[in-house]
N, C-alpha and C positions, 0 to 999 in steps of 0.2 A: 588347549588354551585359558586362560586365565586372563579377567578384569583386568587393565588398566588399572592403578589407583585413581584416576580420575572418570572411567566407567563405574567403578565400584562404588564411587561418591553418588553418582547418576540414579543408580540403582538404591542405595540405600532411602534416597528421597524420596523413589520409585513406590516405596514397599513401607515408608514408615507412613504412621497415623494423623499428619497434620499437612504435610505440603501436597498442593493441587496443582500446577503448572510447573514445570522443569524444563529448561531450557540448556541444552548440553550443546559443546558445540565450541568453536571460532574457527580454528586452521582448519585446513581440507588435510584429510590423513588420518582423524581423532579418533575415528571410530564408531560415529555417527549412527550407519545402519547397525551394526551390529548390537548395539544398545538396544534401539528400536526393536529389532527381531528377538533379541533374548529377553527382554520383558515382556513381550507380546504372547511368543510362542509359553513362556512360564505362565502367564496368567491366565491363557486360554488353556493350557492342559492341567492346571491345577484347580481352577474353579469352573465346574461343568456347567454347561447352559447359558455360560458369558456370552456377552458381545463386544467386539472392538474393531479399532477401525486404523486404517494406515492411509492418510493423505498425503498428496503430493500438487506442485501445479496442472502438471497434466499424467493423466494415467500409463502414456506408453513409457515415460522415464521410470513412471514406478515400477513397472513390470521389468524394464528393465537393468534396473539396479538395487530396489529394495527387496523385490520378489527371488533374485536370483542371490541376494544376501539369504534370505528366508530358508530356501533349497541346501545353499552349503552349512548354514548352525544345523538343520536337520540332519543332514550327514552325520559331522559334526559327531554334534551326540546321539546319533546313532537310533533316530525317534522311526519307527517302523514305519515303513511308506503307505500301511495301510493306517495309519493313525489319522491321515488329515487327507481331503481333496480338495483339489483348487478347479473353481468354476470358472472357465474362461470366459463365459458369457457375459454372468451377471458381476463377475469380478470379486467372488467371497474365497478366504479358505475355511474348510468346514470340518471339525476334528469330531472323531468317533465319538466324543463324551457330550456332544452339541453344544458346544462353542463353536462362536464364530470370528472370525475377524477380515472386513471388507476392506478393498481397496476404491481410494474416492479420490474423485479428478476434482480437484479444486481451482483449477483455472476460473476466473473471474469471468463474466457475462454479461456483459449490457443487457440482456433481458434478464437477466436474474442478480441484480446489482446485490440484494440481501440476504441472496446463499438460501433461498426461501424451499428450496430442491431437498435441502438437509433437515429444514425448521423442524421435523414430524418424527425423523429417526430417531431410536433411541438405543443409549449404545452407554455399556458398562465403563469404557474409557476408550482411551484412543492415541494417536501420535502425528502430527505433522511433520513431515520429513522436508528437507532445505526450507523451513519457514523462512528464509528472505526474500522466496519467490513468489509468498503469497500474501494475497490480501488481506488487510486487516476483517474485514467481515466473516471472513470463513474460518479463524479465530473465535472472533465476537459470537458467532451460531453453535458451532462445534462446542465450546465451552458450555452451552447452556443443554445440550443433549446427550451431556455422559451423566453417569450417576444415577441413569433412571433404569439399567436392566440387570436385574439380581442384587444389585449391591450390598443392601441390607440383607441380604439371604447370606453371602459369603462374607460380611464383613470389612466391602472394601469401600470404607467412606475414609475421610473425602473419595469421591471420585478424583482421577490423576488423568492428566493430558501431557505427554512429552512432545516438544518440540526442537528439532535438530538444525543447525545451522551454520553457514559462512558468516562472519560480520557483513553485516547490512544495514546501511541508515534509512530502515523506516520503523515500523510500529516496535519494533522487537529490541531496537536503540532506545525506543523512550519507554518502555515498558518494562523489561529488562536489565537493559547494560548501563543506561545511568542511574537508577536509581539502585543498582549493585555496584557502580561505583561511587556515589556516594553517600553509602551504608544507610538506603530508606527504601531497602526489597524489600515488599511487604512478608511477613512470617511463613504464607501459603505461599509463594513463591521461591524460586532456588534456579538461579544459573553457575553451569560449573561451565568454566573456559576450559579448552584443551587443544591438545599442538602435535600436531605428526610426528616432531620430536619426541614427544613423551611415550608413546606408541609401538613397543618394542617388537610387533607383530609384522609390521608394516615392509613392504619389499626395500631395499637400497635403493633400487630406481625409482620407487614413488619418490622420494627427500631427495636425490638428483635433478628429477624433474621440477620439483619446486624451487631448486635452488635457480634454476634456466630461467625461470620466470623473468623478462627483460621489462616488464611494465611496475612501475615502480607502483600503483597504485593494486592491483593482482597480486606483486609479492606480499606487499604488505597486510591484505586482507587473509591470502589463502596460508601464506609460510607461516606469518607471525600471529595470524588472530588478530591483527589491526583492527579496533573497532572506529577508530579517531583519524582512519587513513582521510589524506587527501584527496576528495577528488573535486575539486574546485574548477578545474582549469580554464573550463569553459562556463563552468554554472556563474547565473549572475548573481544568485544571492547563496550567502552563506546559511548549510542547516540550521543552525543555532537559531538566525534571524529567521527564519522560514518558522519556526517550532514559536517563536515570539508573537506570531502572529496574531496568536490564541491568546497572548498574556499584555498585548500591549494596550490595556486598561487607562492608561495617560492621554491615548489618541482625542484629541476636543471632539465636540458635535462638529454640525454643519449643516449647510443646506439638507435638504432629501434629491437623492439620483436613483437609478432605476436602471439597472445593467442586465444584458439578455441575451444569452448564446442560445438561439434558436437549432432546433435537429435538422441536421442539413436532410433534404429529403426524406425526411421522415424515419431518419435514421438516428443514432447516439440520443443523448436525454438534451431536453431543451431544460437550462437553469437560469433562473430569475433570482437577482439579487437586489436587496433594497438597502440603498447607505443612509447613512445620518452622518454627512461629512465624509472622513475616511474610514467612519468605522461599518462595518457589513454588520445591520443589524438584523437583519431577513433573508433567506433562502427559500426559494420553489422550487422544485423538481418535479417535471415533468414528462413520463417515460415514452417518447415517440408519439408527441401530442399534433393534434391536429391546426392549423391557421389559427380558425375560429376560437379555439380551446386558447390558444398562446395570446389572441387578443384579449377575452375578456379578464383573463389572468392576470395579467402586467394592468387592463383597464381598473379592475376593483382594486389590483396593490396602490395605485397611485390615487384614485379617487379618494381611499379609505385614507393617507396617508399626506392628501394634498401638494402630491409632486406633478408638474405641470409637464406635458409634452416633449417640452424642451430643455428638460434636463433627466429623458426616459430615451435610452439608447439600444437598439437590438443590434445582430452579426445579421446584417442583409443580404448577406449570400443565400442562395438558395431558396427556399422556401422562408426564409426569415425577410425576403422581400416585401412577400405578400403581407407579413405582420407588420412590419417598416406601415407601408402603405395602408394597412388596416386602422392604424393607432394615429396614423401622419407625426410618428415622433423623430426623432434621430437616427438613422443609419450610419454602423460602421461596415467598411470593405476592407479585409484586412490587405489586401493590393493597393490598395491607392496610392498616392502620392505624400510622404512624409510632409508635415506643416510647416511652411515655414518660421521662425521664429526670428521676432526684432528684424525683419527683411531677410535673412541667412538662410541659406536651403543648407536644411541638414543632413548628414552623414548617416540614413539608416535606407535602408533597402524599400521599406515600404513604411505605412502607418502603423502598422501592427507590431512591426519591427518597433518604430521611433517610443509608441506604447508601452510596449513590452521593455524594452532598456531604462524607460523614464520610471516605471511601477517596479521594476526593481531596485534601481536606487530609492526610492521612497522607503520600501522594505526594507533596504539595510540601514535604514535615517530610523528605523522603527516608529515609522509615521503612519500604519496601517494596522488598526484592528478588527478583529474577526469571532466575533462573540455569539456566545450560546450555539456553539459547535457542536456538536456530537463526536463519540471518537469515533465514529466509523467515516465521518464526512472528513474530522481532519485527517484521517490517513487517506483518502484520496486525494484530496486538497494539497498535504505534503508532497505524495508521488506525483502531484503532478506540476507545481510549481517547481519542484526541484528540476521539471525540465523547459524551467527559463534556461536555455544557453545559447552561446550567441555560435555563430555559424559564417565562412568563410566561405559564402555562396558565388560572390561577384569576382571579377580581375580586380574592378575598382577598390575591394574591398570596404562595400558599404557594410554598414553595421547590420546584419540581421540573427531572426533566430533561426534554431532547427527547425523545419518544416513538421508541422500538425502529421504528417505521413509517417517521421521518423517517432515520432513520440506516442501513438498508436502503437507503431511495431515492439517499444519499450515499453511500454505501461498495461498492452494489450486495450485501449480503451482509448475512447475522444477525451481530451481534455476541459471536458465542459466547465469544470470550475475556472480550470488558472483562466479560459479565454471570459467569461464573465468576471472574474475580479483585473483583469488587465484593462478592459474595457472602459473602469473607471476611469484611467489617465486621460482619457478621451475630453473629458470636462475640462480638466487643467489645462488645455491647447489653447494658445491665445487666439486660433476664428472663432473659439466658443464664447468668449467672453470669460476670463478667468475670474472666480468667485476665491476673493480672499478673504472671508468672514475666517477663516481660523489660521493658525501658525504649527508646522511642524520644527519643533526642538531640537 
């Protein structure tokens, strides 16, 4: 089997002397796994004593897909079985020349949000399979681990990382696709789109199955490799407006506020935000923190910046109630009744839904600015704010948000950033005494 034209371009970038990061793919069936395995087998067998990795969101799926492709390719190229062994306990492939390919589980873990479990391992290079499933933090850490294992000895500079993916509006869209589309992709980055229709080695039935996809968004992504698909049927904020959160420097300053999403019953993370009007100017993250630590952290922040407890609010569900009592600040109860405006009952399921919809409107008007946010924080915030979606939960059709449990299922963690952001809208409700020292254009 020869490479398709697109696969050949990817291999060229993976063997040149200037490209560092390669994104290959788009539609399903473009031959992504074949590129990963071909490249890594070729490098491992030709460069003795090197160390590589293949990572995916779940190790189980990596074994069931990419590892299967590895065996198929070895059979196709007639690589003797005694040339390599697979260690199923520690999950790595060892070659007779001393080279090794590790299989990595890249699932986001609340207990390890910075992927420190891979922070000390040295690799020659590696690949991320199905990058659309992966948190930016995994890419951010792994790119610091390549180029550290016999690269100079074999002349493998710069170090290479390959990412394969179907279209997904996450960090891949921002870092690879948008710059590629605008012609601003850095010279050491490469994006090679690929479609199933360009792969002559696919079974006819595979293409027929893509044709039978009834959901428009799924078909646009998997058949046509469309990165600009419309997935906003129930999404309250457009993707572009979410990205604008980090560049809306026109938003005026105003009074100081503190909002804090407290880790519920000791789980998740406590996320504290300090606001200057509608500009979020500081964030503090406390992993699995105690009530005394939350109280002291917020009190210190409020004292330093002259923010009264009347403009400080914490989520008082669970252990947050103890933080509220210790601070004597405002408390936010998600399931509380929505606040009446001008004596009129609002058609929201609860207070959180009310604040969520109002916050979404404000973001769509470019009225919120999150400044000084790190790339890893941006990725997490974008993933969470994308989950501000409407849900029809009641027969009376009150406006409501999808549940926190549902969001956890989708992104694999609690939306601590999103909750902290949404709570800021509480201070704009009339029962608080709305502050109008600034306007939103």
